[in-house]
N, C-alpha and C positions, 0 to 999 in steps of 0.2 A: 165640554170645552175641547176644542181641537187645536193642536199645534201644527203650525205649518213649518215643515222642515225643508230647508234648501238642500236637496240631496247632493247637488254638485259641490257645494261648499263643504259639506260634511265629509263626503267621501274623498275629496281631493286631498285632505290632510291625512286621513287614516289609511287609505289604500296604499300609498307608497310605503308607509311604515310597515304595513302588514305584508306587502310584497317583499320588502327587505328581510323581515323576520322569516317569512316562508322560504326564501332563497337561502338564507343563512342556515336555517334548520335542515333544509334538504342537503346542503353541502356538508353539514356536520354529520348527518346520517350516512351519507355516501362515504365520507372519510372513515368513520368508525367501522362501517361494514367492510370497506376495503382493507383496513388494518386487520379486522377480525378474520376475514375469509381469505386473505392473501396467502396462497400456498408458499411454503418455504421450498424453493426449488434448487437452492444452491447445494451442491453435493458436498458432503463432509469428506475430507481427505484425512488419511492417517497421518499421525504425527511422524515427522521425519521424511516424508515423501518429497521428491523434488517439486519445486514450484514453477520452474520454467524448463523448457527443453533447450539444452545447450549443444550447439554444433561445435565439436572439439576439432581443432586443426590436426591434420595428420602428423605434422612435424612440430613437436614441442621441445626439441633438443636445446634450442636457445633459451628456454625458460624452465628447463628440467629442475634446477635447484629451487625455483619458485614454486613449482608444482609440489615438490617434496615438502617444502616448508608450509605450503597451503594445506596439504593433506594432513600434516601433523599438528597444525595450530588453528586452522580456520574451518575445515570441512565439517567438524562436528556440529557447528552452528549454521554455517553458510552453505552446506551441502557439497556433494561431489561436484567438481568442476564449477563451483560457485553458483549452482543452480537453485540455491535456497533450500530450506528445510522446513516444511510446514510445522508450525509450533515451536521452532527453534531459532531461526534466523532468516533474514531476507536474502534473495538472490542478488549477487553482485553483477550478474549479467542482466542488467536492467537499465533503462534510459536514465533513471535517477542517478546512477553512478557513473554516467559518462564523464569524461575528463573535464568538460566545460562546467559541470555542476559540482562534482566532487573530484577535485584535483588530487594529484598524488599525495600532497601534504595532508589532505583530509584523511586518507587511508593511514598515513604514517601516524598522525595524531590519535586517530581512533584506536589503532593497535597499541600504542604506547600508553595512552591515558584513559581509554574507554570513551564512550560517548553516550549522550542522552538519546532516548528514542525520539525521532523527529519525523520519520517518513513512514514507519511501519509500527505495528502494535505488538512487537516482540519484547518490549521492555528495553531497558538500558543495556548497552554492550559494556561488559567489564574490560579492563585492560588485559592484554595478552601477557601472561606471565613469562618472564625470562626470554624475551625475543630481542634479537639484535636489530639494529638499523639495516644491516646488510640483508638479513632474512626478510625484513619487511619490504625492502626495495625489490628483492627477488619475487616476493609474492605479488607486489604491485605489477611487475613486468608480466607475470603469468596471467593475472586477472585482465590486464589491458589487452593482452594477446587474445584471450578468450572473447573479450568484448568486441574487438575488431572483427573476429571471425563470425560474430553474430550481429554485425551491422551497427555496433555502438562505437562511434568514433569521437 
């Protein structure tokens, strides 16, 4: 007894499914291989090292009080000249902190009340202990001057 098989009808339904499975399987293998063999090329940086290069203006006389207040209250986390500190805190000389995105009041509120982590993975920022509004305004003036000197307006 011989069966007559219509090869076109039979293959028409199964080949597309087999091709789909074959393609999906190949993509899965490539993805897994890519993840498995992808070399980690990102350099590890030491905790506390600056995150960005900051061009410091030659004349800081008009923001000297702000620099002093920043150095005493902010630099331990945000780095020297607001350059950030790997593992500690983000750079304030960054387009995220431009006045149009983080206005002066954002800085004021963050210093007084602390803030949740929302742009970086450093964790929440605690409030700055015993800092006056005047010192915060001086710090903001210093940071804004550094930002302008680095093309952040």
